[in-house]
C-alpha positions, 0 to 999 in steps of 0.5 A: 864365253860368259860376258864376265870373261870378255876382255875389256868388258868394263870399258864396253859403255865407254866404247859405245859412247865413242861410237855414238859421238862418231855418229853411230845410232845410240839405239843400236849401241844400246841394244848391243850393250843390252845383249851383254847383260844377264837377266838380273842385270836387265831387271836391275836397270829398271829400279834403284840400286840401293835396297828400300829399307836402308835407303829410307833410313838414310833419308830419315837420319842423313837427309834427303838426297845428300848424295846421288841415288843411283839406278841401274849401274852395271859396273862390270860394263861401265854402265853408270846408271842414272845418278839422281840429284834433285832440284830445281833451286840448285843441286840438292846433294852436298852444299850447293848454291841455293838459287832463287826459287824457280818462280822467282826466276820465271819473274825475270823473263830472262831465259838466257839467265835461266840457261846459265843457271842451268849450266851452273846447277849441272856443274854442281851435280856433276861435281857430286857424282850425279848425272841426272837432274830431277829439277826441271819442274814445269807444272802449271799452278792453276790456283795460287794456293798450290803448296809447290808453286815455288818449284815452277815458273808461272801459270802460262804454258808458253812462258813455262815452256820457254823457261823449262827449255832454257833450264833443260838446255843449260843442264843438259850440257852437263847432265841428263835433265828430267822434266817433272811432274807429268802431268796436271800435278798442281795440288799438293795435300791430295797428290797421292789420292786425287783424280784429275778429270780433264777433257782433251782440249784443255789437256793439250792446249793448257797442261801439256804444251810446256812439257812438249817444249822442254822435251823438244829442247832435249830433255832426257827424262820425264818423271810421272806425277803421283796423281791420277788423270781420268781415273788412272794413276799417271805412273801406270797411265798408258794414254799419257806415258805411251799415247802422248809421250811416245805416239803423239810426240815421238819422244824416246827418252826415259820415264821415271816414277815419282819416289816411293809411291809413284808405282801402284801396280808395277806390271801395269806401269811397265806395260804402260811405258814406265821405265824406271821405279825410283829411287830404291829396289822396291816393288820391281825388285820383289815382284817383277820376276814373279810377274814375268813368269806368270805372264803378267808382263813380258821380257820384251817390255823389260828390253823396250825400257832397258834399251831406252835407259841405255840409249839415253845414257849414251846420248848424254855421255856422248854430247855432254861436257867431258870434264867433270868439275871439281868440288870447288864449283859448289857455291863458288864465287861465280855461282853466288854472284849468279844467284845474287843477280838472278834474285835482283832481276827477279824482284817485281816492283809492284808500286812506287808512289811519290811522297813529296817530290820523290818516289819512295824507291830507290832509297838514297844511300845517304839516308840517315835512319832505316827501320827494318821490320818483320820476322822474315827480315832475319830468317833463312827463308830460302824455300820449302824443306822438301825435295827441292831444299838446297843446303848452302854453306851460308845465306844472306838475310834481309837485314844482312844485305841492308846493313851491308848496303847502307854502312852509314845509316842508323838501322833499327831492327824489329823482328818480333810480331809487335806492331807497337814497337814496329810503329815506334821504330818506323816513326823514328826513321827516314824510311821503313822496310817491312818484310812479310810473307810466308815460310816453309811452314805455310807452303811447300812439299808436304807429307802429312801425319798419316801419309806414310801409314795409310794402308794403300801406301803401306802395301807398296813397301817391300817386306822389311828384312829380318833383323833390320831396325829403322832407327838403331838409336831412336827406339824404332824397330822393324816391329814398329809402324813406319814413322808417321812423317818424313817431314815435319808436316808443314808446308802443303797447299796454302790455307790463306792467300792473304798475309798473317793478320799480325803482318797486316796489322804491322803494315798498317801500324808502320804505314801510319807511322811513316809515309815512306813505307816499303813492303817486301813480300816473300811468297811463291804465288799470288798474295791478295793484298786488298786490305792494305796495299792502298795504305802503303806507297811502295811494294816489292815482290821479293820471293824466296830469293835464295842464298844471296837474297839479302844482297839482292834486295839491298841492290834493289832498294838502293837502286844498284839494280833497276827493278826489271822483274815482271809477274809471271801470273796475275794477282786478283782482287778477290779469291772469288776470281780464282778457280775452285780449289779444295786441297783435300779433294779426291776428284777435281775437274780442270778446264782451260780457265785460270789466272788472267784467262779466268779474270778475262772471262769473268770480265774483272780487272786484276790488282796486278795483271799478268806481266806487270812490273814497274821500274825506276825509269819508264819505257815506251814501245815506239813501233812493232814491225813484222820482219818475217812471216815465213817459217816463223813470225818475228817482230822488230820492236823499238823500245824507248827509255823515256826516264832518267836512268838506264834499265831492262825492259820486258817486252811482252807480246799477247795475241788473239785469234779471230777464228776458232772456239776461243776466238778473242782470248788474249794469250802470251805469245812472245817476250824478249829483254831490252837493255836500254839506256836513259833517253835512248831507243833500242830495237829487240827482235821478239819471236812470236809463237802461233803454237801458243794460240793453237787449239785442239782438233778432236777430228785429227787428234792434234793441235791446229795452228791458226793462220797468221792472217787470223791473228792480231797482237798487242805489244806492250808491258803486261796483259791489256796494257793500254799503251800496247802497240797493235799489229794485225797480221792479217793486214799484211 
């Protein structure tokens, strides 16, 4: 009897889900499903269901990921396959909620908020027919020029891991969460060519811990990076895909390739532990059966990947929320409100000097005249235009939000690059707000003009079918080369860490004309501001703030939201205080020193240290007491609001070990949010991670935790806070 004639075969997957839900092993049920598949179906699990060239054409004409990309569906058994929708700033398919970019959300330091955002994204993906979220991006931005820094949360492994785990927990209630890009992917222009050289110690201490944290939180999948590590492409790197993920960490989920160029050698990739080639029928569809017949790989390797794929789907469907949300959840009122709240919580007040008797911010709601200046005051500047691009049905610009918040004020807009007009408007206003920074043209995902025609990448495409035309109406046929770009060629790694010269000129002109000048910066990473920051009294990091960003900015400016964002990285005073970076490099060596660690090693002060941020009120840490030193270490911290308004404070714990190779190095080991009313004191419990201070032990091949007695802590508001409370765990 064939599988096709088994009564009720289409319900086989559903019955297996019920069995897993009842306690049966997902592995056992997956193997039973696998045994019902034909040879073609078994191979079909390992790549995308849609032929390569039609899918590429749809990307070029319709847009990227406007619908889920399906891999390994077997309809006759009810196997859904993985139905990919990208992220991380929202559901890319359909018209979803454009949340603030991940780096902005990292600046909230609020993992509960991030978990809630993960749920919202998961709901929207499910409403579009997706079951797989490719948006838990936790690459560490070693250098602020990295073009895709906006897609991740910060440059500290512990902070990154906690946020990746939070997004994973939230989204996994609805979909399979995929963590990316594994690993050492923090150069954009060279991502298809660069070989990252790294020793075991920095690899395991700096560049991998956050990935393990997200996987331990339940992530279903890992996407391999394009780049190579120590001489081997990650998509076929046995040391990374099997040695680290499977053997060291004992993880059993799905590995997937990055799109189109993620596999360089399909056989080597399968043998190394790469389960799914995404997003189309590409190399495996045209080469794998022949490679099996030649003995280059084995059916055992096919089964190993196939059973993992099925088992992961079963675990997800058995544990996720059952009811599919409807299309009404897309950019619904609740999700819009969440996006607005997240944007307001993320904004970092960097400077707020007094002018006369009062600080520049917040702006009195009875203000008479406001000058709003800058091209970005009117722009729909939600982030880059690459794979994370969300298509919301609307957006609120900075000028829209300010007009709504100050309906009785006279508001003058100068959106052109005109320092003279800007100064004139500022001179006539009570307060001037300058919105400056970057756009998708300056930083973001990048596909260069020659990327798609390089011989080694062209060789990865399957043969184009006879009679196929890539564009039916654009004059490009199968006889033409693939179009030179799949994007407009903008974005990529930043060419400069400063603002545009015209922006700096506008800031200087406005600050000279109006003593109450506020500069709101739109960016993903550190901006060097030494040429102008001492000229302005108020500075705010606005980030790419999402579809409700204009309202959120106004909420902060008027004081409806007391600033609570804190930098998830440090901002140096000079580019010389950063690691070496060459965006066109073909080989680069990564060590453990970047960001605040590198500043500390060099012995130089930051312009704004890691974790820094101001509020409209003030806080003090009155005490920090160890409440548990058994399996975990917790601190009970008393936070007092010493100012005149209620506020939210981020308690940050930094630790040092007195032993080990890097004894004395100050690292983030914990953080928590404290909501404190004016004049009140609240206690908050903060988990302290000794794992954040662990060091690689080459002898045992694992990270070694320090003894608690060898650790001292600083509990404060940012790295090297002079008012931090010291806790010596060894003194107990």
